[in-house]
C-alpha positions as CSV (number, residue, x, y, z in Angstrom):
1,M,100.8,-23.9,75.7
2,V,98.2,-25.6,77.8
3,D,98.4,-25.3,81.6
4,P,99.1,-28.8,82.9
5,H,97.4,-28.0,86.2
6,Q,94.2,-27.0,84.4
7,V,94.2,-30.2,82.4
8,N,94.7,-32.2,85.6
9,I,91.8,-30.4,87.3
10,I,89.5,-31.1,84.3
11,I,90.4,-34.8,84.4
12,A,90.1,-35.0,88.2
13,T,86.7,-33.3,88.1
14,T,85.5,-35.7,85.4
15,V,86.7,-38.7,87.4
16,C,84.9,-37.5,90.5
17,A,81.7,-37.0,88.6
18,F,82.0,-40.5,87.1
19,F,82.1,-42.1,90.5
20,K,79.6,-39.7,92.2
21,D,76.7,-42.1,92.0
22,A,78.6,-45.3,92.6
23,P,78.6,-45.9,96.4
24,D,80.8,-49.0,96.1
25,A,83.5,-47.2,94.1
26,Q,84.0,-43.7,95.6
27,I,87.1,-41.7,94.9
28,G,88.3,-38.8,96.9
29,T,89.4,-35.4,95.4
30,E,93.1,-35.9,96.2
31,E,93.1,-39.4,94.7
32,A,91.4,-38.1,91.6
33,K,94.0,-35.4,91.3
34,L,96.8,-38.0,91.5
35,L,95.0,-40.2,89.0
36,A,94.7,-37.2,86.6
37,K,98.4,-36.5,87.0
38,Q,99.2,-40.1,86.1
39,I,96.9,-40.0,83.1
40,T,98.5,-36.8,81.7
41,E,102.0,-38.2,82.4
42,A,101.1,-41.4,80.5
43,L,99.7,-39.4,77.6
44,N,102.9,-37.3,77.5
45,A,105.1,-40.4,77.7
46,A,103.2,-41.8,74.7
47,G,104.0,-38.7,72.7
48,L,100.5,-37.3,72.9
49,Q,99.5,-33.8,73.8
50,V,96.3,-32.2,75.2
51,V,95.8,-29.0,73.3
52,P,92.9,-26.6,73.0
53,V,90.6,-26.9,70.0
54,D,90.8,-24.2,67.4
55,L,87.1,-23.4,67.1
56,E,87.5,-21.8,63.7
57,I,89.0,-25.0,62.3
58,K,86.5,-27.2,64.1
59,G,83.5,-25.2,62.8
60,S,84.7,-25.3,59.2
61,R,84.6,-29.1,58.9
């Protein structure tokens, strides 16, 4: 089972990094966390799951 908090932090960090160099479109850490939570909830509602990649399977392709 993937830790939902960890998934939210990864998404929030990515959102903050995306807006880092855009002075007209800044986003705060708390707003990014809320956005990340909404994104993961939307994915869950759509029946999608965020799961870790099995590196053995990925490497064998």
